[in-house]
Chimera marker file (.cmm) of the C-alpha trace (Angstrom):
<marker_set name="trace">
<marker id="1" x="36.248" y="-11.840" z="14.002" r="1" g="1" b="0" radius="0.5"/>
<marker id="2" x="32.604" y="-12.151" z="13.166" r="1" g="1" b="0" radius="0.5"/>
<marker id="3" x="31.385" y="-12.963" z="9.737" r="1" g="1" b="0" radius="0.5"/>
<marker id="4" x="29.172" y="-10.255" z="8.256" r="1" g="1" b="0" radius="0.5"/>
<marker id="5" x="25.578" y="-11.278" z="7.796" r="1" g="1" b="0" radius="0.5"/>
<marker id="6" x="24.506" y="-11.503" z="4.171" r="1" g="1" b="0" radius="0.5"/>
<marker id="7" x="21.188" y="-9.904" z="3.374" r="1" g="1" b="0" radius="0.5"/>
<marker id="8" x="18.746" y="-12.156" z="1.581" r="1" g="1" b="0" radius="0.5"/>
<marker id="9" x="17.737" y="-10.973" z="-1.884" r="1" g="1" b="0" radius="0.5"/>
<marker id="10" x="14.545" y="-8.948" z="-1.905" r="1" g="1" b="0" radius="0.5"/>
<marker id="11" x="11.435" y="-10.857" z="-2.979" r="1" g="1" b="0" radius="0.5"/>
<marker id="12" x="10.459" y="-10.402" z="-6.611" r="1" g="1" b="0" radius="0.5"/>
<marker id="13" x="6.839" y="-10.342" z="-7.794" r="1" g="1" b="0" radius="0.5"/>
<marker id="14" x="5.614" y="-13.315" z="-9.785" r="1" g="1" b="0" radius="0.5"/>
<marker id="15" x="2.086" y="-11.978" z="-10.415" r="1" g="1" b="0" radius="0.5"/>
<marker id="16" x="0.468" y="-8.550" z="-10.298" r="1" g="1" b="0" radius="0.5"/>
<marker id="17" x="-3.229" y="-7.941" z="-10.940" r="1" g="1" b="0" radius="0.5"/>
<marker id="18" x="-5.220" y="-4.742" z="-10.494" r="1" g="1" b="0" radius="0.5"/>
<marker id="19" x="-8.858" y="-5.613" z="-9.745" r="1" g="1" b="0" radius="0.5"/>
<marker id="20" x="-10.863" y="-2.514" z="-10.613" r="1" g="1" b="0" radius="0.5"/>
<marker id="21" x="-14.237" y="-3.859" z="-9.443" r="1" g="1" b="0" radius="0.5"/>
<marker id="22" x="-13.034" y="-4.713" z="-5.939" r="1" g="1" b="0" radius="0.5"/>
<marker id="23" x="-10.425" y="-1.904" z="-6.008" r="1" g="1" b="0" radius="0.5"/>
<marker id="24" x="-7.477" y="-4.037" z="-4.911" r="1" g="1" b="0" radius="0.5"/>
<marker id="25" x="-4.014" y="-4.829" z="-6.209" r="1" g="1" b="0" radius="0.5"/>
<marker id="26" x="-3.161" y="-8.513" z="-5.895" r="1" g="1" b="0" radius="0.5"/>
<marker id="27" x="0.546" y="-9.239" z="-5.803" r="1" g="1" b="0" radius="0.5"/>
<marker id="28" x="2.397" y="-12.537" z="-5.392" r="1" g="1" b="0" radius="0.5"/>
<marker id="29" x="6.099" y="-12.825" z="-4.620" r="1" g="1" b="0" radius="0.5"/>
<marker id="30" x="8.676" y="-15.511" z="-5.329" r="1" g="1" b="0" radius="0.5"/>
<marker id="31" x="8.971" y="-16.299" z="-1.602" r="1" g="1" b="0" radius="0.5"/>
<marker id="32" x="5.361" y="-17.566" z="-1.618" r="1" g="1" b="0" radius="0.5"/>
<marker id="33" x="3.793" y="-14.501" z="0.021" r="1" g="1" b="0" radius="0.5"/>
<marker id="34" x="0.628" y="-13.061" z="-1.525" r="1" g="1" b="0" radius="0.5"/>
<marker id="35" x="-0.938" y="-9.716" z="-0.672" r="1" g="1" b="0" radius="0.5"/>
<marker id="36" x="-4.211" y="-8.014" z="-1.515" r="1" g="1" b="0" radius="0.5"/>
<marker id="37" x="-3.650" y="-4.260" z="-1.245" r="1" g="1" b="0" radius="0.5"/>
<marker id="38" x="-6.717" y="-2.004" z="-1.421" r="1" g="1" b="0" radius="0.5"/>
<marker id="39" x="-6.332" y="0.988" z="-3.723" r="1" g="1" b="0" radius="0.5"/>
<marker id="40" x="-7.211" y="3.245" z="-0.778" r="1" g="1" b="0" radius="0.5"/>
<marker id="41" x="-4.222" y="1.920" z="1.190" r="1" g="1" b="0" radius="0.5"/>
<marker id="42" x="-1.925" y="2.396" z="-1.805" r="1" g="1" b="0" radius="0.5"/>
<marker id="43" x="-3.187" y="5.939" z="-2.311" r="1" g="1" b="0" radius="0.5"/>
<marker id="44" x="-2.870" y="7.089" z="1.294" r="1" g="1" b="0" radius="0.5"/>
<marker id="45" x="0.577" y="5.496" z="1.661" r="1" g="1" b="0" radius="0.5"/>
<marker id="46" x="1.885" y="6.662" z="-1.715" r="1" g="1" b="0" radius="0.5"/>
<marker id="47" x="5.657" y="7.129" z="-1.576" r="1" g="1" b="0" radius="0.5"/>
<marker id="48" x="5.318" y="10.456" z="-3.419" r="1" g="1" b="0" radius="0.5"/>
<marker id="49" x="6.554" y="13.783" z="-2.036" r="1" g="1" b="0" radius="0.5"/>
<marker id="50" x="2.948" y="15.036" z="-2.276" r="1" g="1" b="0" radius="0.5"/>
<marker id="51" x="1.962" y="12.523" z="0.427" r="1" g="1" b="0" radius="0.5"/>
<marker id="52" x="5.195" y="11.993" z="2.352" r="1" g="1" b="0" radius="0.5"/>
<marker id="53" x="6.636" y="15.485" z="2.145" r="1" g="1" b="0" radius="0.5"/>
<marker id="54" x="10.380" y="16.009" z="1.998" r="1" g="1" b="0" radius="0.5"/>
<marker id="55" x="11.221" y="14.851" z="5.501" r="1" g="1" b="0" radius="0.5"/>
<marker id="56" x="9.921" y="13.640" z="8.838" r="1" g="1" b="0" radius="0.5"/>
<marker id="57" x="6.895" y="15.573" z="10.035" r="1" g="1" b="0" radius="0.5"/>
<marker id="58" x="6.021" y="16.882" z="6.574" r="1" g="1" b="0" radius="0.5"/>
<marker id="59" x="3.528" y="14.133" z="5.715" r="1" g="1" b="0" radius="0.5"/>
<marker id="60" x="0.112" y="15.214" z="4.437" r="1" g="1" b="0" radius="0.5"/>
<marker id="61" x="-2.851" y="13.270" z="5.796" r="1" g="1" b="0" radius="0.5"/>
<marker id="62" x="-4.843" y="11.976" z="2.838" r="1" g="1" b="0" radius="0.5"/>
<marker id="63" x="-8.605" y="12.273" z="3.293" r="1" g="1" b="0" radius="0.5"/>
<marker id="64" x="-11.567" y="11.366" z="1.113" r="1" g="1" b="0" radius="0.5"/>
<marker id="65" x="-9.848" y="8.383" z="-0.522" r="1" g="1" b="0" radius="0.5"/>
<marker id="66" x="-12.460" y="5.751" z="0.431" r="1" g="1" b="0" radius="0.5"/>
<marker id="67" x="-13.617" y="5.251" z="-3.174" r="1" g="1" b="0" radius="0.5"/>
<marker id="68" x="-10.402" y="5.981" z="-5.052" r="1" g="1" b="0" radius="0.5"/>
<marker id="69" x="-9.849" y="3.775" z="-8.099" r="1" g="1" b="0" radius="0.5"/>
<marker id="70" x="-6.830" y="2.965" z="-10.194" r="1" g="1" b="0" radius="0.5"/>
<marker id="71" x="-7.100" y="4.085" z="-13.800" r="1" g="1" b="0" radius="0.5"/>
<marker id="72" x="-3.746" y="2.685" z="-14.883" r="1" g="1" b="0" radius="0.5"/>
<marker id="73" x="-0.622" y="0.895" z="-13.715" r="1" g="1" b="0" radius="0.5"/>
<marker id="74" x="2.640" y="1.686" z="-15.493" r="1" g="1" b="0" radius="0.5"/>
<marker id="75" x="5.851" y="-0.344" z="-15.181" r="1" g="1" b="0" radius="0.5"/>
<marker id="76" x="8.957" y="1.522" z="-13.996" r="1" g="1" b="0" radius="0.5"/>
<marker id="77" x="11.976" y="-0.438" z="-15.172" r="1" g="1" b="0" radius="0.5"/>
<marker id="78" x="12.189" y="-3.886" z="-13.595" r="1" g="1" b="0" radius="0.5"/>
<marker id="79" x="11.888" y="-2.634" z="-10.046" r="1" g="1" b="0" radius="0.5"/>
<marker id="80" x="8.587" y="-0.770" z="-9.596" r="1" g="1" b="0" radius="0.5"/>
<marker id="81" x="5.166" y="0.325" z="-10.843" r="1" g="1" b="0" radius="0.5"/>
<marker id="82" x="3.460" y="3.699" z="-10.966" r="1" g="1" b="0" radius="0.5"/>
<marker id="83" x="-0.285" y="3.588" z="-10.267" r="1" g="1" b="0" radius="0.5"/>
<marker id="84" x="-2.518" y="6.213" z="-11.822" r="1" g="1" b="0" radius="0.5"/>
<marker id="85" x="-5.352" y="7.022" z="-9.434" r="1" g="1" b="0" radius="0.5"/>
<marker id="86" x="-8.832" y="8.343" z="-10.230" r="1" g="1" b="0" radius="0.5"/>
<marker id="87" x="-8.225" y="11.467" z="-8.115" r="1" g="1" b="0" radius="0.5"/>
<marker id="88" x="-5.405" y="12.522" z="-10.470" r="1" g="1" b="0" radius="0.5"/>
<marker id="89" x="-2.545" y="11.365" z="-8.236" r="1" g="1" b="0" radius="0.5"/>
<marker id="90" x="0.130" y="9.720" z="-10.368" r="1" g="1" b="0" radius="0.5"/>
<marker id="91" x="3.483" y="10.696" z="-8.899" r="1" g="1" b="0" radius="0.5"/>
<marker id="92" x="4.122" y="7.742" z="-6.578" r="1" g="1" b="0" radius="0.5"/>
<marker id="93" x="6.580" y="5.068" z="-7.676" r="1" g="1" b="0" radius="0.5"/>
<marker id="94" x="6.009" y="1.831" z="-5.766" r="1" g="1" b="0" radius="0.5"/>
<marker id="95" x="9.109" y="-0.388" z="-5.695" r="1" g="1" b="0" radius="0.5"/>
<marker id="96" x="8.689" y="-4.124" z="-5.219" r="1" g="1" b="0" radius="0.5"/>
<marker id="97" x="10.264" y="-3.747" z="-1.757" r="1" g="1" b="0" radius="0.5"/>
<marker id="98" x="7.768" y="-1.029" z="-0.822" r="1" g="1" b="0" radius="0.5"/>
<marker id="99" x="4.768" y="-3.062" z="-2.044" r="1" g="1" b="0" radius="0.5"/>
<marker id="100" x="6.031" y="-6.039" z="-0.036" r="1" g="1" b="0" radius="0.5"/>
<marker id="101" x="6.451" y="-3.825" z="3.043" r="1" g="1" b="0" radius="0.5"/>
<marker id="102" x="2.904" y="-2.443" z="2.598" r="1" g="1" b="0" radius="0.5"/>
<marker id="103" x="1.519" y="-5.978" z="2.397" r="1" g="1" b="0" radius="0.5"/>
<marker id="104" x="3.539" y="-7.222" z="5.332" r="1" g="1" b="0" radius="0.5"/>
<marker id="105" x="2.511" y="-4.266" z="7.527" r="1" g="1" b="0" radius="0.5"/>
<marker id="106" x="-1.010" y="-3.740" z="6.247" r="1" g="1" b="0" radius="0.5"/>
<marker id="107" x="-2.855" y="-4.238" z="9.553" r="1" g="1" b="0" radius="0.5"/>
<marker id="108" x="-0.758" y="-1.740" z="11.505" r="1" g="1" b="0" radius="0.5"/>
<marker id="109" x="-0.770" y="0.750" z="8.613" r="1" g="1" b="0" radius="0.5"/>
<marker id="110" x="-4.575" y="0.679" z="8.428" r="1" g="1" b="0" radius="0.5"/>
<marker id="111" x="-4.852" y="1.212" z="12.177" r="1" g="1" b="0" radius="0.5"/>
<marker id="112" x="-2.368" y="4.076" z="12.106" r="1" g="1" b="0" radius="0.5"/>
<marker id="113" x="-4.274" y="5.723" z="9.247" r="1" g="1" b="0" radius="0.5"/>
<marker id="114" x="-7.637" y="5.316" z="11.010" r="1" g="1" b="0" radius="0.5"/>
<marker id="115" x="-6.158" y="6.739" z="14.221" r="1" g="1" b="0" radius="0.5"/>
<marker id="116" x="-4.725" y="9.753" z="12.375" r="1" g="1" b="0" radius="0.5"/>
<marker id="117" x="-8.085" y="10.384" z="10.649" r="1" g="1" b="0" radius="0.5"/>
<marker id="118" x="-9.888" y="10.324" z="14.011" r="1" g="1" b="0" radius="0.5"/>
<marker id="119" x="-7.384" y="12.727" z="15.608" r="1" g="1" b="0" radius="0.5"/>
<marker id="120" x="-7.762" y="15.094" z="12.635" r="1" g="1" b="0" radius="0.5"/>
<marker id="121" x="-11.566" y="15.037" z="12.952" r="1" g="1" b="0" radius="0.5"/>
<marker id="122" x="-12.268" y="12.796" z="9.952" r="1" g="1" b="0" radius="0.5"/>
<marker id="123" x="-13.788" y="9.672" z="11.523" r="1" g="1" b="0" radius="0.5"/>
<marker id="124" x="-15.554" y="7.518" z="8.978" r="1" g="1" b="0" radius="0.5"/>
<marker id="125" x="-13.439" y="8.891" z="6.129" r="1" g="1" b="0" radius="0.5"/>
<marker id="126" x="-12.044" y="5.491" z="5.170" r="1" g="1" b="0" radius="0.5"/>
<marker id="127" x="-13.583" y="2.286" z="3.939" r="1" g="1" b="0" radius="0.5"/>
<marker id="128" x="-11.533" y="0.483" z="6.585" r="1" g="1" b="0" radius="0.5"/>
<marker id="129" x="-13.146" y="1.885" z="9.735" r="1" g="1" b="0" radius="0.5"/>
<marker id="130" x="-14.055" y="-1.613" z="10.833" r="1" g="1" b="0" radius="0.5"/>
<marker id="131" x="-10.874" y="-3.463" z="10.031" r="1" g="1" b="0" radius="0.5"/>
<marker id="132" x="-11.142" y="-7.217" z="10.405" r="1" g="1" b="0" radius="0.5"/>
<marker id="133" x="-8.115" y="-8.813" z="12.062" r="1" g="1" b="0" radius="0.5"/>
<marker id="134" x="-5.610" y="-9.927" z="9.474" r="1" g="1" b="0" radius="0.5"/>
<marker id="135" x="-4.715" y="-13.567" z="9.576" r="1" g="1" b="0" radius="0.5"/>
<marker id="136" x="-1.139" y="-14.673" z="9.020" r="1" g="1" b="0" radius="0.5"/>
<marker id="137" x="-0.247" y="-15.970" z="5.589" r="1" g="1" b="0" radius="0.5"/>
<marker id="138" x="-0.868" y="-12.759" z="3.670" r="1" g="1" b="0" radius="0.5"/>
<marker id="139" x="-4.670" y="-12.544" z="3.904" r="1" g="1" b="0" radius="0.5"/>
<marker id="140" x="-5.815" y="-8.988" z="4.450" r="1" g="1" b="0" radius="0.5"/>
<marker id="141" x="-9.378" y="-9.617" z="5.567" r="1" g="1" b="0" radius="0.5"/>
<marker id="142" x="-10.675" y="-7.554" z="2.641" r="1" g="1" b="0" radius="0.5"/>
<marker id="143" x="-14.439" y="-7.947" z="2.203" r="1" g="1" b="0" radius="0.5"/>
<marker id="144" x="-15.441" y="-8.562" z="-1.405" r="1" g="1" b="0" radius="0.5"/>
<link id1="1" id2="2" r="1" g="1" b="0" radius="0.2"/>
<link id1="2" id2="3" r="1" g="1" b="0" radius="0.2"/>
<link id1="3" id2="4" r="1" g="1" b="0" radius="0.2"/>
<link id1="4" id2="5" r="1" g="1" b="0" radius="0.2"/>
<link id1="5" id2="6" r="1" g="1" b="0" radius="0.2"/>
<link id1="6" id2="7" r="1" g="1" b="0" radius="0.2"/>
<link id1="7" id2="8" r="1" g="1" b="0" radius="0.2"/>
<link id1="8" id2="9" r="1" g="1" b="0" radius="0.2"/>
<link id1="9" id2="10" r="1" g="1" b="0" radius="0.2"/>
<link id1="10" id2="11" r="1" g="1" b="0" radius="0.2"/>
<link id1="11" id2="12" r="1" g="1" b="0" radius="0.2"/>
<link id1="12" id2="13" r="1" g="1" b="0" radius="0.2"/>
<link id1="13" id2="14" r="1" g="1" b="0" radius="0.2"/>
<link id1="14" id2="15" r="1" g="1" b="0" radius="0.2"/>
<link id1="15" id2="16" r="1" g="1" b="0" radius="0.2"/>
<link id1="16" id2="17" r="1" g="1" b="0" radius="0.2"/>
<link id1="17" id2="18" r="1" g="1" b="0" radius="0.2"/>
<link id1="18" id2="19" r="1" g="1" b="0" radius="0.2"/>
<link id1="19" id2="20" r="1" g="1" b="0" radius="0.2"/>
<link id1="20" id2="21" r="1" g="1" b="0" radius="0.2"/>
<link id1="21" id2="22" r="1" g="1" b="0" radius="0.2"/>
<link id1="22" id2="23" r="1" g="1" b="0" radius="0.2"/>
<link id1="23" id2="24" r="1" g="1" b="0" radius="0.2"/>
<link id1="24" id2="25" r="1" g="1" b="0" radius="0.2"/>
<link id1="25" id2="26" r="1" g="1" b="0" radius="0.2"/>
<link id1="26" id2="27" r="1" g="1" b="0" radius="0.2"/>
<link id1="27" id2="28" r="1" g="1" b="0" radius="0.2"/>
<link id1="28" id2="29" r="1" g="1" b="0" radius="0.2"/>
<link id1="29" id2="30" r="1" g="1" b="0" radius="0.2"/>
<link id1="30" id2="31" r="1" g="1" b="0" radius="0.2"/>
<link id1="31" id2="32" r="1" g="1" b="0" radius="0.2"/>
<link id1="32" id2="33" r="1" g="1" b="0" radius="0.2"/>
<link id1="33" id2="34" r="1" g="1" b="0" radius="0.2"/>
<link id1="34" id2="35" r="1" g="1" b="0" radius="0.2"/>
<link id1="35" id2="36" r="1" g="1" b="0" radius="0.2"/>
<link id1="36" id2="37" r="1" g="1" b="0" radius="0.2"/>
<link id1="37" id2="38" r="1" g="1" b="0" radius="0.2"/>
<link id1="38" id2="39" r="1" g="1" b="0" radius="0.2"/>
<link id1="39" id2="40" r="1" g="1" b="0" radius="0.2"/>
<link id1="40" id2="41" r="1" g="1" b="0" radius="0.2"/>
<link id1="41" id2="42" r="1" g="1" b="0" radius="0.2"/>
<link id1="42" id2="43" r="1" g="1" b="0" radius="0.2"/>
<link id1="43" id2="44" r="1" g="1" b="0" radius="0.2"/>
<link id1="44" id2="45" r="1" g="1" b="0" radius="0.2"/>
<link id1="45" id2="46" r="1" g="1" b="0" radius="0.2"/>
<link id1="46" id2="47" r="1" g="1" b="0" radius="0.2"/>
<link id1="47" id2="48" r="1" g="1" b="0" radius="0.2"/>
<link id1="48" id2="49" r="1" g="1" b="0" radius="0.2"/>
<link id1="49" id2="50" r="1" g="1" b="0" radius="0.2"/>
<link id1="50" id2="51" r="1" g="1" b="0" radius="0.2"/>
<link id1="51" id2="52" r="1" g="1" b="0" radius="0.2"/>
<link id1="52" id2="53" r="1" g="1" b="0" radius="0.2"/>
<link id1="53" id2="54" r="1" g="1" b="0" radius="0.2"/>
<link id1="54" id2="55" r="1" g="1" b="0" radius="0.2"/>
<link id1="55" id2="56" r="1" g="1" b="0" radius="0.2"/>
<link id1="56" id2="57" r="1" g="1" b="0" radius="0.2"/>
<link id1="57" id2="58" r="1" g="1" b="0" radius="0.2"/>
<link id1="58" id2="59" r="1" g="1" b="0" radius="0.2"/>
<link id1="59" id2="60" r="1" g="1" b="0" radius="0.2"/>
<link id1="60" id2="61" r="1" g="1" b="0" radius="0.2"/>
<link id1="61" id2="62" r="1" g="1" b="0" radius="0.2"/>
<link id1="62" id2="63" r="1" g="1" b="0" radius="0.2"/>
<link id1="63" id2="64" r="1" g="1" b="0" radius="0.2"/>
<link id1="64" id2="65" r="1" g="1" b="0" radius="0.2"/>
<link id1="65" id2="66" r="1" g="1" b="0" radius="0.2"/>
<link id1="66" id2="67" r="1" g="1" b="0" radius="0.2"/>
<link id1="67" id2="68" r="1" g="1" b="0" radius="0.2"/>
<link id1="68" id2="69" r="1" g="1" b="0" radius="0.2"/>
<link id1="69" id2="70" r="1" g="1" b="0" radius="0.2"/>
<link id1="70" id2="71" r="1" g="1" b="0" radius="0.2"/>
<link id1="71" id2="72" r="1" g="1" b="0" radius="0.2"/>
<link id1="72" id2="73" r="1" g="1" b="0" radius="0.2"/>
<link id1="73" id2="74" r="1" g="1" b="0" radius="0.2"/>
<link id1="74" id2="75" r="1" g="1" b="0" radius="0.2"/>
<link id1="75" id2="76" r="1" g="1" b="0" radius="0.2"/>
<link id1="76" id2="77" r="1" g="1" b="0" radius="0.2"/>
<link id1="77" id2="78" r="1" g="1" b="0" radius="0.2"/>
<link id1="78" id2="79" r="1" g="1" b="0" radius="0.2"/>
<link id1="79" id2="80" r="1" g="1" b="0" radius="0.2"/>
<link id1="80" id2="81" r="1" g="1" b="0" radius="0.2"/>
<link id1="81" id2="82" r="1" g="1" b="0" radius="0.2"/>
<link id1="82" id2="83" r="1" g="1" b="0" radius="0.2"/>
<link id1="83" id2="84" r="1" g="1" b="0" radius="0.2"/>
<link id1="84" id2="85" r="1" g="1" b="0" radius="0.2"/>
<link id1="85" id2="86" r="1" g="1" b="0" radius="0.2"/>
<link id1="86" id2="87" r="1" g="1" b="0" radius="0.2"/>
<link id1="87" id2="88" r="1" g="1" b="0" radius="0.2"/>
<link id1="88" id2="89" r="1" g="1" b="0" radius="0.2"/>
<link id1="89" id2="90" r="1" g="1" b="0" radius="0.2"/>
<link id1="90" id2="91" r="1" g="1" b="0" radius="0.2"/>
<link id1="91" id2="92" r="1" g="1" b="0" radius="0.2"/>
<link id1="92" id2="93" r="1" g="1" b="0" radius="0.2"/>
<link id1="93" id2="94" r="1" g="1" b="0" radius="0.2"/>
<link id1="94" id2="95" r="1" g="1" b="0" radius="0.2"/>
<link id1="95" id2="96" r="1" g="1" b="0" radius="0.2"/>
<link id1="96" id2="97" r="1" g="1" b="0" radius="0.2"/>
<link id1="97" id2="98" r="1" g="1" b="0" radius="0.2"/>
<link id1="98" id2="99" r="1" g="1" b="0" radius="0.2"/>
<link id1="99" id2="100" r="1" g="1" b="0" radius="0.2"/>
<link id1="100" id2="101" r="1" g="1" b="0" radius="0.2"/>
<link id1="101" id2="102" r="1" g="1" b="0" radius="0.2"/>
<link id1="102" id2="103" r="1" g="1" b="0" radius="0.2"/>
<link id1="103" id2="104" r="1" g="1" b="0" radius="0.2"/>
<link id1="104" id2="105" r="1" g="1" b="0" radius="0.2"/>
<link id1="105" id2="106" r="1" g="1" b="0" radius="0.2"/>
<link id1="106" id2="107" r="1" g="1" b="0" radius="0.2"/>
<link id1="107" id2="108" r="1" g="1" b="0" radius="0.2"/>
<link id1="108" id2="109" r="1" g="1" b="0" radius="0.2"/>
<link id1="109" id2="110" r="1" g="1" b="0" radius="0.2"/>
<link id1="110" id2="111" r="1" g="1" b="0" radius="0.2"/>
<link id1="111" id2="112" r="1" g="1" b="0" radius="0.2"/>
<link id1="112" id2="113" r="1" g="1" b="0" radius="0.2"/>
<link id1="113" id2="114" r="1" g="1" b="0" radius="0.2"/>
<link id1="114" id2="115" r="1" g="1" b="0" radius="0.2"/>
<link id1="115" id2="116" r="1" g="1" b="0" radius="0.2"/>
<link id1="116" id2="117" r="1" g="1" b="0" radius="0.2"/>
<link id1="117" id2="118" r="1" g="1" b="0" radius="0.2"/>
<link id1="118" id2="119" r="1" g="1" b="0" radius="0.2"/>
<link id1="119" id2="120" r="1" g="1" b="0" radius="0.2"/>
<link id1="120" id2="121" r="1" g="1" b="0" radius="0.2"/>
<link id1="121" id2="122" r="1" g="1" b="0" radius="0.2"/>
<link id1="122" id2="123" r="1" g="1" b="0" radius="0.2"/>
<link id1="123" id2="124" r="1" g="1" b="0" radius="0.2"/>
<link id1="124" id2="125" r="1" g="1" b="0" radius="0.2"/>
<link id1="125" id2="126" r="1" g="1" b="0" radius="0.2"/>
<link id1="126" id2="127" r="1" g="1" b="0" radius="0.2"/>
<link id1="127" id2="128" r="1" g="1" b="0" radius="0.2"/>
<link id1="128" id2="129" r="1" g="1" b="0" radius="0.2"/>
<link id1="129" id2="130" r="1" g="1" b="0" radius="0.2"/>
<link id1="130" id2="131" r="1" g="1" b="0" radius="0.2"/>
<link id1="131" id2="132" r="1" g="1" b="0" radius="0.2"/>
<link id1="132" id2="133" r="1" g="1" b="0" radius="0.2"/>
<link id1="133" id2="134" r="1" g="1" b="0" radius="0.2"/>
<link id1="134" id2="135" r="1" g="1" b="0" radius="0.2"/>
<link id1="135" id2="136" r="1" g="1" b="0" radius="0.2"/>
<link id1="136" id2="137" r="1" g="1" b="0" radius="0.2"/>
<link id1="137" id2="138" r="1" g="1" b="0" radius="0.2"/>
<link id1="138" id2="139" r="1" g="1" b="0" radius="0.2"/>
<link id1="139" id2="140" r="1" g="1" b="0" radius="0.2"/>
<link id1="140" id2="141" r="1" g="1" b="0" radius="0.2"/>
<link id1="141" id2="142" r="1" g="1" b="0" radius="0.2"/>
<link id1="142" id2="143" r="1" g="1" b="0" radius="0.2"/>
<link id1="143" id2="144" r="1" g="1" b="0" radius="0.2"/>
</marker_set>
């Protein structure tokens, strides 16, 4: 018999700061990881049905979000936050797990988004067209 593998508890945020001037969400977790998530990334990867659709292949490519700001950030229980974006989008609920996943996968997510914009004929539609390589340790290479 093999012993079932126990899943480690999900990291919990210890600090959360929305920086409106630089348009980033800074989040620190209890496992020591820190992420700086640009509002544009949060907006284009919103977990809402408006962005994701209701199943595979129903995603809607978000364009024109280069300068999106966050006008508010509402807590959702003890497990998530709901950003309010300057373009009126406010239906995405970002769980701590999802924010951690966004931070952990930020480099590949940016590249995927840029690639999809180019294929759709929207090159230059993001502020991340010249993505700097992300260094390990949670740094996103964001230029301030």
